[in-house]
LUMNUMAR-604023 format. One record per residue (C-alpha): x negated, y negated, z. Coordinates in steps of 0.2 Angstrom, whole numbers, plus 5000, padded with zeros to 4 digits. Example, Ala and Ser with C-alpha at 12.3 -4.5 7.8 and 13.67 -1.06 7.14 Angstrom:
BEGIN
493850225039/493250055036/
This chain:
BEGIN
513447705413/513247725392/512047665381/512147515372/513147515356/513747685357/515547725364/516247915364/517947935358/518748095354/518948125335/520748185328/521048285313/522048195299/523548295297/523948425285/525548325279/524448165278/523248255265/524548345256/525448185253/523648095246/523348265235/525148245228/524848075223/523048115216/523948265205/525248135199/523948005194/523048145184/524648195176/524948015170/523347995165/523148145154/524948095148/524147945137/522948075127/521547955129/520148105124/518548025133/519648015148/520448165147/518548265144/518048165160/519348225173/519048395165/517348395168/517348325185/518548445188/519448335201/521148455202/520248605209/519148505221/520748425228/521648605230/520048655241/520148515251/521848535254/521648725258/520148675270/521148575280/522748705280/521548845286/520748705300/522248615306/521748655324/520048665323/519348605342/517448565332/517048375333/515748385320/517048495309/518448375310/517248225304/516848335291/518548355286/519048185289/517548125279/518348235264/519948165265/519347975265/518248005249/519948085242/520947915246/519547825235/519647955222/521647945221/521547745222/520247745209/521447855198/522947765201/522047595195/521547705179/523247735175/523847545179/522347495166/522847595153/524647515154/523947345154/522847405138/524147455130/524947285128/523247205121/522947145105/521447225095/521347355107/519747425097/518847245098/518947225117/518047295133/519147425140/519747365157/519547545166/517747595159/516947525178/518247615184/517947785177/515947735183/516647715200/517747895199/516147985195/515247915208/516747965221/516748145213/514848135217/515248105235/516648225236/515348365230/514248325243/515548325257/516348465252/514648555250/514248495268/516048545276/515748725270/514148745276/514648665293/516248805292/514948935289/513948895301/515148865316/515949055313/514049125315/
């Protein structure tokens, strides 16, 4: 008999192909945003260092695709979940930049992507935390 509210199910790791596709979309979004040459956004993306963190995340998935430890699978899947949120936020920022180009009197308007940049910062912090935790779990699993 199971305790109330708890049902254990097997944990499956997201496939490396799905992860690679997400990462590719992130790279494309960043490239598209940077092509607009908006200094404060370009500076923020550089400061957040998202591209390099995404490279590390993708590498972690490739190196651990056959891992058996459920805790590590959960940690890696959580990394993928936050990268999906980052991908979505970057895509939305790109759309907002394109939309803002169509507006008259741009300098007098609130830019539609400013709130999304704040969300991107939050998602980036979550990515940092999850990467740190995953690396610690991987290190402890090897001992």
